[in-house]
C-alpha positions, 0 to 999 in steps of 0.5 A: 546484493542489488546494484544501483542502476546508473543513468549512464551504464558504466563499462569500467568494471564489467570484466575487471577484478572486484572484491566483495567485502562483507562485514558481520557483527554487533552494530555500533556507530562508526562501522561504515566509516571505519570500513571505508577509511580502511579501504581508502588506503588502497585507492579502490573504487566503490562499485556497490554498497548495501547495509542491513541492521536486524536486531542490533546485528549489522551486515555490511557489503561493499563491492570494490575494485581490486587495489592497483597500488598494492596486492589484494592480499594486503587489503585482505589482511588489513580489513581482517585486522580492522574487523578483529579490532572491533570484534567483527567478522569479515569475509572477502570474496574475489570475482569479476565485474559488477552484479549481473543485470536484473531481468526485465519485468520488475514488480514490488510484492507487498506481503501483509501478515497478522502475524507473518509466518515462516510458512507463508514467507516460504510459500510466497518466495517459492511462488515467485521463483516458480513464475521465473522471478528473482527476488532482488531485495527484501525489506520490512515496511512495518511491524505494526499494526501488521507485519509488512514486508516488500519483495523487489522482484525481477524476471517475470511480468507483473500480471503473471506474478499477481495471478500466481500470488493471489491464489497462494495468498488465498490459501495462506490467509494473508494479503499480497499486493503486486504492483509494477515497479517504476516512478509512477508508484510514488507519483500516485497523487489521488486516493478515492475511497468508498465510505460505508464499511470502508472509511467507516465501520457502519452502513449509514442507511442502517443508522437512519433506519434504527431511528425510524424503527425499520431496520428489518424492512431495510435489511429485507430490501438490501437482501433483495438487491443482493439477490439481484431482484433490485438494482442499486437505484431501485433499492436506494429509493425503496430504503429511503422511502422507509425514512419518510417523516423522520425529524431532520435532527436525526442527521446530527445523531447519525453523524455522532454514531458514525465510527471511523475504521481503525487507521482511517485518520492515520491513512488520510493524515499521512496521505495529505502530508505527503502531498496526495489528494483524498476523496470519498464517493458513497452510495450513502448520503451527503448529510454524512459525507459532507461532515466527514469531508470537513472533519477529516480534511478531504479534498473531494466528497460526493454521495446521494442527498436526502431530501428534507422539507419543513424539517422532515425527511421526505423519503426521497433523494434529490440530484445525481444518483451515486451508484456503481457507474456513478462512483467510477464517473466521480473518480474520473471527475475528481482526477480531472479536477486534481490534474492527476492522470487516471493511471495514477489514482488509487481506489479503495472499496468493499462491495460490488457497487465499487467494482467499476471504480476499482477497475477504472483506477490505476490501483484498485484495492479491495478492503475487507471485501466480498469474494467477487470484489477481491477477485476483481481488484488489483489487490486485497487487504483483509486486516481491519486497519485502513492505514495498511493501504499505505504499505501498498504504496511503498510508504513505511511505518517509519515514514508515517511516524516521521510525518506525524513528528514533523506536524507536532 
């Protein structure tokens, strides 16, 4: 049982006799009030409390000072009698003082499983212990669309823990995110994500190419870029050139064909309701990202712009090129406009083109990404639900549903 951390540490119970009162049994209304009503008769002080309910069974722990107006034996007998009357079990353990102080180096370890197996959980716990860490608390963030649990860990540095768990997660086939504990976690107020294969399931250039009948040629140029024969800007110009002559009304058709990634709406809606600002940066085209910005209520959007003259695509782009370096530059620009320190930003992406942005952000999330991106990012999500990123920020499924309920 972990103790709250008061702003002014109390010395009153450091060496004083204390009693750990543990109650187990079927949950029902009134158990917590009933226990403390019973303890109140002995004029004890409450040092710590923790309560967990799992599948209708309650575990209630209270750390209290020993009674001064009567004996501990009388308190024990009274608590046991009260518990028996409710068909609960009670255990009372004598000791001294409060919980031992938590070790330095504190982290939140979020584990996503689809499903989360006992084998995986055992391996994660063993790895934490192996780095010198102590698990202070575990609780569930979500049961769907994935099982998400969070470990509060102390006693080991975040970077060392992240490295060890990344290797374990890769072998287990689960997602593990490690972030340092502190107020900054809840203070992250800007989320910027890639578009193609992140916010949406599609590659926009391929949707345009399908209308131009040049999918194979576009794919060939893309393959050249992946082999390192062309940089992003060269490949962008080469692929866009293949679209020359398309009627401008193809833009509306492509917009209708775009498929959002499962969980995208939930992610954005929840972040906005919680006060976050949200933006997108894309190596694709403003003709699509501007529409997404309006439809999803985004705060920022930037991409390349297809040139249209006399109702036709010219096969050229105009304005600033959004490439790998450009995405990082735009993240910094959005953060400055939002008034958010860069350390309190979150970036989400899947490709090598996103690496600079992921590295620049306070938290870089690789979403169903290429191996090189997963290795470089702070954390990776490999399930096909974009809203699971919320759990990495410590937002529970219940909070997501509560936010939805307030908006109805």
